[in-house]
N, C-alpha and C positions, 0 to 999 in steps of 0.2 A: 504493500500500500504506500502511496506517495505521502500521506500525512502521518507518518509514524513518529515525528518529532526527533528523529536521529539525523542530524545534519551531516554526519560523517560516514554515512553509507551511500548507496548508489541508486536510490529509487528514481530520482529525476532522470538520470541518463537512461535508465531502463525504460521509463515512460516515453522519453523523446525518441529513442530507437524504435520502440513499438509503434509510435505514430508515423515515423519515417517509413518503416517497413509496410505499414498498412497503406500508406499513400503510394509507395513505390516498392512493390514486392521484389523487383529485380535489382534493387540497390546492391552495390558491392558490400554494404553492411551485412547482408545476409551471409556473407562468408564467416562472420564471427560466430554464427550459430551452426555452421556446417563442420562437423568433426573431420570431414575429408578435405577441408580446405588446407592451403599451405599454413605453416605455423605463423601465428600472429602475435604481436605485442600490442596491447591496448593500454593507453594511458587514460584511466578512468577518473574524471572529475567527480568529486563528492558533491552531495546536495548543497553544501555551503558554497562551493564554487559556482554553482548555478544561481544561488541567491545573490552573490556578488555580481555576477554577470547581469542579472535582471536589474539590480540597483544601478549599475553603471549605464545600461542601455535604456532603461525605462523609468528610472527615478529612484531616489533614495528610500522611498516608502517601502520598497521591497526588502529592505534590511529588516523590516518588522513583519513581513508576510510569512505565512506558513509554507510548507513544501508544495502543497497542492496549488496555492495561489501563485507561487513562483512558476511552477511548471505550466499552468494554464496561461499565465501572462506571456511567457516566452513562446509557447505554441501559437498564441493568437497574434503576437506582434512580429514574429520573425517568419518569413516564408519557409515552408517545409524544405525547399531546395537549398536554402541558405543553411538551415539547421543540419541538413544532411552533409553539406560540405564541411561545416564545423565539426561534426561528429567524425566524419571520415579523416579529418586532420588529427584525430587521436589514435589512429590505427597505423601500425607499421607492419608490412608484410615481412616477417622474419622474427626471430626469437632473441629477445634481449632480456636476460635476467638481471636482477639488481646488482649482482657481483660485477657483471660486465658494464652496466650503466655507471657504476661508481669507480671504474678503473680506466675509462677511456680518457684520452687527452681533452682538456677543456676546449669547448667549441666544436666538438665532433658533430658532424651533420648526420641526421637520420632521416631518410626519405619517408614520406607519409602517403597513405592511400589516396588522400585528396589531391596529391601533387604537392610540390614544394617540400620543404624539410623543416625540422626543428633542430636546434643545437642543444647538446647536452654538456653541462658544465658541472662536474662532480665536486662535492664538498665532502671528501672522505671522512674527515674527523667528525662531521655531523651526521654521517650516514645517509646523506641525501644528495640530490643533484637538482640544479635549476634547468628547466626546459625552456629555451628561448624560442619564441614564436615570431610571427610577422606583424604583430601589433606593437609597435615600438613605444606607444605612450601609455601602456597598461602594464601592470605587474606580471612578470612571468611566473608560471606555476613551478612548484618544486615537488619532488617525490615525497609522499607521506611515509615516513619511516615505518609506521605500524601497519601499512597497507601495501607492502611490497610482495612480489612473487606469488600473486594469487593464481593458482593453477586453473587452467581451463582445458577442455577436451582437445583444443587445437592451438594451444599456446599459453600465454601468460598475460597477466594484467598487473598494473601498478596504480595505486590510488594517487591522485594529484590534487593540489590545493586550489587551483584556479582552472578555468576553461582555457585551453589552447585556442588561439585565434589565428586563422590562416590569413586574415587581412585585418586592416584597421576597421573594426566594427563601429567605432564611434570616434 
């Protein structure tokens, strides 16, 4: 359920992906549910990340909204094709576990399913890495240390603190 009051799980991304697949069943995002697809790495924004995105794009009042209000507002305000591009920008075709992510040279480029790439800058002593996106005037997300290496049938996922942005959304 989207309104579970746990801002650090992944209800909103699940709801957004469900809406995308309903509107576009042939979306490349269907790969994430296919155990026969190539290995994938997914950077999963938590619910709080979507709350911050809604506040940034739609107004500060969303900092006080619940999860259902945030999800509904984003799905209403942002075209589904744009949301699909944003979500696809969180998927890398290939397998990157946290040990690898924390040992690459700073600024390592990682190609994303939506096109373009993100940069990975590890902070080994903190056990995290900053993921640089294409929106230069917003804060870049970082890997959430307690949500790394989430196993999936066709790859791995890592929780992240903010939504990756393939373009300057605002």
